[in-house]
C-alpha positions as CSV (number, residue, x, y, z in Angstrom):
1,M,112.5,96.0,135.3
2,A,111.5,99.1,137.2
3,D,113.5,102.3,136.8
4,D,117.0,101.7,138.1
5,D,118.0,105.4,138.5
6,V,119.5,105.4,142.0
7,V,117.4,108.4,143.0
8,T,114.2,106.6,142.1
9,V,115.4,103.4,143.8
10,L,116.2,105.3,147.1
11,T,113.1,107.4,147.0
12,D,110.9,104.3,146.5
13,Q,112.7,102.7,149.5
14,H,111.9,105.8,151.6
15,R,108.2,105.5,150.8
16,R,108.1,101.8,151.6
17,L,110.0,102.3,154.8
18,E,107.7,105.1,155.9
19,T,104.7,103.0,155.2
20,Q,106.2,100.1,157.3
21,L,107.2,102.4,160.1
22,R,103.8,103.9,160.2
23,A,102.2,100.4,160.4
24,L,104.6,99.5,163.2
25,L,103.8,102.7,165.1
26,D,100.0,102.2,164.6
27,A,100.3,98.7,166.0
28,A,102.4,99.8,168.9
29,E,99.9,102.6,169.8
30,R,97.0,100.0,169.7
31,G,99.0,97.5,171.7
32,G,98.9,95.1,168.8
33,D,101.4,92.4,167.8
34,C,104.5,94.3,166.6
35,T,106.9,91.4,166.1
36,A,106.5,90.8,162.4
37,L,106.1,94.5,161.6
38,L,109.3,95.3,163.5
39,A,111.1,92.5,161.6
40,R,109.9,93.8,158.2
41,A,110.6,97.5,158.9
42,G,113.9,96.6,160.5
43,D,115.0,94.7,157.5
44,E,113.9,97.4,155.1
45,L,115.7,100.0,157.2
46,A,118.9,97.9,157.4
47,V,119.1,97.2,153.7
48,H,118.5,100.9,152.9
49,I,121.1,102.2,155.3
50,L,123.7,99.6,154.3
51,A,123.2,100.2,150.6
52,E,123.6,103.9,151.0
53,E,126.7,103.5,153.2
54,R,128.4,100.9,151.0
55,I,127.3,101.9,147.5
56,V,125.9,105.4,147.2
57,Y,127.8,107.5,149.7
58,P,131.3,106.3,148.6
59,A,130.3,107.0,144.9
60,V,129.3,110.6,145.6
61,H,131.7,111.5,148.4
62,A,134.3,113.1,146.1
63,A,131.7,115.4,144.5
64,R,131.4,118.2,147.1
65,T,128.8,116.3,149.2
66,E,130.9,115.7,152.4
67,D,128.8,117.9,154.7
68,I,125.6,116.2,153.6
69,L,127.1,112.7,153.9
70,L,128.6,113.3,157.3
71,E,125.2,114.5,158.6
72,S,123.5,111.5,156.9
73,L,125.9,109.0,158.5
74,E,125.2,110.5,162.0
75,E,121.5,110.2,161.3
76,H,122.0,106.5,160.2
77,L,123.8,105.9,163.5
78,S,120.9,107.3,165.4
79,L,118.4,105.1,163.4
80,K,120.6,102.0,163.9
81,R,120.6,102.7,167.7
82,L,116.9,103.1,167.8
83,L,116.4,99.9,165.8
84,A,118.8,98.0,168.1
85,D,116.9,99.3,171.1
86,L,113.6,98.2,169.7
87,L,114.8,94.7,168.8
88,A,116.0,94.3,172.4
89,L,112.6,95.3,173.8
90,A,109.4,93.5,174.3
91,P,106.5,95.2,172.5
92,D,104.7,95.7,175.8
93,D,107.7,97.6,177.3
94,T,106.7,101.2,178.2
95,T,109.4,102.6,176.0
96,F,108.6,100.5,172.9
97,Q,105.9,102.8,171.5
98,P,107.8,106.1,172.1
99,K,110.9,104.6,170.5
100,C,108.8,103.6,167.5
101,K,107.5,107.2,167.3
102,V,111.0,108.6,167.4
103,L,112.3,106.1,164.8
104,D,109.4,107.1,162.5
105,E,110.1,110.8,163.0
106,Q,113.8,110.5,162.5
107,A,113.5,108.4,159.4
108,R,111.1,110.8,157.8
109,H,113.4,113.7,158.7
110,H,116.4,111.9,157.2
111,H,114.5,111.1,154.0
112,K,113.4,114.7,153.6
113,E,117.0,115.9,154.0
114,E,118.3,113.4,151.4
115,E,115.5,114.2,149.0
116,E,115.9,117.9,149.3
117,H,119.7,118.2,149.5
118,L,121.6,115.0,148.4
119,F,119.5,113.7,145.6
120,P,119.4,116.9,143.6
121,K,123.2,117.0,143.8
122,M,123.4,113.4,142.7
123,Q,121.2,114.2,139.7
124,R,123.4,117.1,138.7
125,L,126.7,115.4,139.3
126,L,126.0,111.9,137.8
127,D,124.9,111.2,134.3
128,T,121.9,108.9,133.6
129,P,124.0,105.8,132.9
130,S,125.9,106.2,136.1
131,R,122.8,106.7,138.2
132,R,121.2,103.6,136.6
133,A,124.3,101.6,137.2
134,M,124.3,102.7,140.9
135,G,120.6,101.9,141.2
136,A,121.2,98.4,139.9
137,A,124.1,98.0,142.3
138,V,121.9,99.1,145.2
139,R,119.2,96.6,144.2
140,Y,121.8,93.8,143.9
141,H,123.3,94.7,147.2
142,E,119.9,94.6,148.9
143,A,119.1,91.2,147.5
144,A,122.5,89.9,148.7
145,L,121.8,91.3,152.2
146,R,118.4,89.6,152.3
147,D,119.8,86.3,151.1
148,H,122.2,86.1,154.0
149,G,119.7,86.2,156.9
150,D,118.0,89.0,158.7
151,P,119.6,92.4,157.7
152,R,118.3,94.1,160.9
153,E,120.6,91.9,163.0
154,R,123.7,93.2,161.3
155,V,122.8,96.8,162.0
156,T,122.6,96.2,165.7
157,E,126.4,95.5,165.6
158,Q,127.1,98.9,164.0
159,T,125.9,101.2,166.8
160,D,129.3,102.3,168.3
161,A,130.0,105.0,165.8
162,A,128.8,106.4,162.5
163,A,130.1,104.6,159.4
164,P,133.2,106.3,158.0
165,L,133.3,108.0,154.7
166,P,135.8,106.4,152.3
C-alpha cells in the first residue's frame, strides 16, 4: 500500500482536494455543470476535515500544538459553512461562483498553514510507527465515512461552531 505516514496521507489529500476545487471553480466560471464536481469535492473536503478533527488533532493536541489546532478548527468551520452554502445553492445562482472561489482560496490557505506549521511539529513529535499508525487510521476512517453515504451531507450539520479540542 502507499505510504501511510499521516503527513504524507494528509498532504496527498490536500493536493487532491485542491485539484477538485480548481475543477469546480473552472466549471463555475464557465457556467458548466457543477453538480458532480461539487459532490466529489464536497465529499473529499468532508472526509479530510472529519479525519483531522476525529483522528489527527486529538492525537497531537497534548503536544504543544493547541494554538495551531484552534486556528485550524476555526478554518474548518469556515470551510464547512462555505460547503453548506454551496450545497444549498443552484449552480446558476449569482453567488455560486464567488463562493467556489472563496472555498478554493480558504482551502489552499488552510493547507499551507498546516503544511508549514502543524506537519513539521507532527514529524518532530511523533515517531515513524506512530505517524504510520495514524495515517492508516485516517485512511480507515475515510473509507468508513464514504461507506455510510455522502460525507458532505454530514458536514452541513456541523456549522454552528468549531469542533472542540478533546
